[in-house]
N, C-alpha and C positions, 0 to 999 in steps of 0.2 A: 666593283669595290665601292665602299663608302668613301666620303671625302676624307675622313680620318685615316682610312687605310691607304688612300692615295697619297696623303701627306706623309705618312710614315714610310711608304715605299720610296718616295722621292728623296726624303731626307736620308734614308738608308743608302740609297745610291750615291748621294753626295758624300756620305761618310766613307764609302768604299773607294770612290775615285779621287778623294782628297779635296773636293770642292769645299767641304767643311773640314777644316784642319783640326788636328788634335789639340792644339794649344790656343785656339781662338774660342771666345764666347759668342753665343748667338742668342737672339731673343725670339719669343713667339711672334710679336708684331713683325719683326724682320722677315721671318720665314713665311708668315702669312702673306706679306706683300710680294715676296718673290714667287709664291705659288698662285697668287691671285685668288686667295681664299679668305674667308673670315677667320678670326682667331680661334673660335671654339673647336672646329674640327682639327685644326693644326695642333692646338694644345692637347687634344685627346690623342692624336697620333703620336705626339712627342712623349706623352706619358707612357704609351705602350712601348716605345723604344727604351725609355728609362727602366721600365719593369723588366725588359729583356736584357738589361745591363749594357746597352749600346751607348747611351748618353747619361749624363748626370746633371741635375739642376743644382746650381749654386745660388743661394739667396742674394738678391740685388745685382747679380751678374749675368744671369741667364743660364744657358746650358752649354755643355761642351762634350766632345767625344771622350769616351772612356778608353784608356789604353791598358789592356790587361797586363799583369805582371807574370813572372814565372809561377807564382802561387796560383794565379788564375788559370794558366795553361794546365798546370798539374791537376787542379780541381776539375777542369773541363774534361780532360782525358781520363781521369779516374771514373767519372760518370759515364763517358762514352764506352769505356772498356767494360763497365759493369752491365751495359745495356745492348750494345750493338752486336757483339758476337752471338749472344743468345738470339737476337732477332734474325741474324743471318742463318743460324741453325734452323730456326723455325721456318724461314722462307724455303730452305732446302727440303724440309719435310713436307710442306704443304704447297709449294710453288706451283702455280698454274701455267698453262701455255701463255696466257696473257702477260703474266709476270715475266716469264723468260723472254718473250718477244720485247717487252719494254726494257729489260736490262740490256739486251743486245742493241736496241736502238740507242740507249744512252752511251754504251761503249763506242758505238759508231760515231755518235755526236762528239764524244771526247776526242776520238782519233782525228776526226775532221777539223775540230777546233785547234788541236795541237799542230796540225799541218799548216793551218792558216795563221798560227800565232795569235789566236783570238782568246784572250784570257777570260773575258766575260762569258763567252759561250762554253768554254771548257769548264769553268766553275759551275755554271748552271747545270750542265749535264752531270757533273760529279754529284751535285746536290740532289738532282732528280734520281740518280741511281741509288744513293743511300736512302732517300725517302721511299722509293718503291719497295726496298727490302723491309724497311721499318713498317710500312703500311700493312704488310702481311700479318702483323700481330693484331690488327684490328683495334689498336689503341691510339686514338688521335692525339692524346696528350703526349704519348711517347714520341711520336713523329714531330710534334710541335716543340717538345723539349730539346730534341737533338738539333732541330733547325735553329733554335735560339742559341744553342751552344756553338754551332758552326758560325752563326752570325758574329757572336762575340769573338771567336777565334780570328775571323777575317779582319777584325778591326785592329789587330796587333800590327797590321801591315802585312799580315801573316798568311800570305800564301807562302808555301815553301817553293813554289814553282819559280824556276829561273834564278833562285838564290841558293837553296840547298840541294835542289834536284830539278830535273827537267820535267816538262809535262809528260814526255814519253815515259819517264820513270814512274810518275804518278799513275798513268794509264796502266803500266805493267803491274802495279800493285792491285788494281781493280779487276784485271782479267781473271786471275785465279779465284777470286771471290765468286764471280759470275759462273765460272766453270764448275765450281763446287756446288752451287745452287742448281745448275743444269744437271749435274750428276746425281742430284738428290742425296748428297753426302753431308749430313748436318755437322759432324765433327770437323770435317775439312773446311766447311764454310765458316764455322766459328773460328777455327785456327787462322784462316786467311784474313778474315776481318780483323782479328786481334793483331796479327802481324802488321797489317796496313796501319792501324791506329797507333800502334807503338812506334812504328817508323816515323809517322807524321809528328806525333807528340815529342819524340826525342829530338827531331830536327828543330822544332819550334822552341824547345827548351834551350838548345844550343844557341839558336839565334838570340833569344832573350839574354843568355849569358854573355854572348859576344857584344850585345848592345848595352851592357853595363849592369845587368841585374845579377849581382854576385850571388844571390841566394837561389837562383832559378834551379840549378841542379839539385841542391839539397831539398827543395820543395818537391821536385819530381821523385827523388828517392824516398821521401817520407810518405807521399801519397800513392805512388804508383810502383816504385822500384821493387818492393818486396813481392809483388804479384806480376812482375813484368816478364817472366820467363815465357818463351813461346817454343 
């Protein structure tokens, strides 16, 4: 990785684990000092995070983490629902032995991480599983786009794990997706992916509503609700 990529990766990790809080402002010089880097690669890395919607710069104050709203959640899942079920169907049509082996490995990694109560490893395996399916489309921008949307979702505080559902519940939603890809059943793969995304999105919207975003459910219904039948 370049220095800018290293800086972005470390700041992203700090955003996820709360080292960089949502309500605090931070500066490029501060982060450069903490990382032991010059300001230029740190600034470049932070600009990349800003473009991905993870942080925002405020004139004369520095940058802070972005906390997505119910509107953001609805927009993110409207996009994911438009893209990922088709990607799962494509993976089922063209999936190779290497893909299937990779998907099984990620399911095993999720299962082991759930048993160890290892949130970081569980999330990483979940992301790798989705990325492996998306990669079958041969469109790097598609994979990168979904990765960015997942990044933004995580900054809500937003894993649903251990708040709205257990890791075992999340694993159970991924198993039928992989089974459908293994069975070379495109329609079923698309259906299972859609079911999983809708379950996740609805839980996050409910969390946003419970946390005080009174418009969260209306945003979901406006952007997703009319096409949310599975």
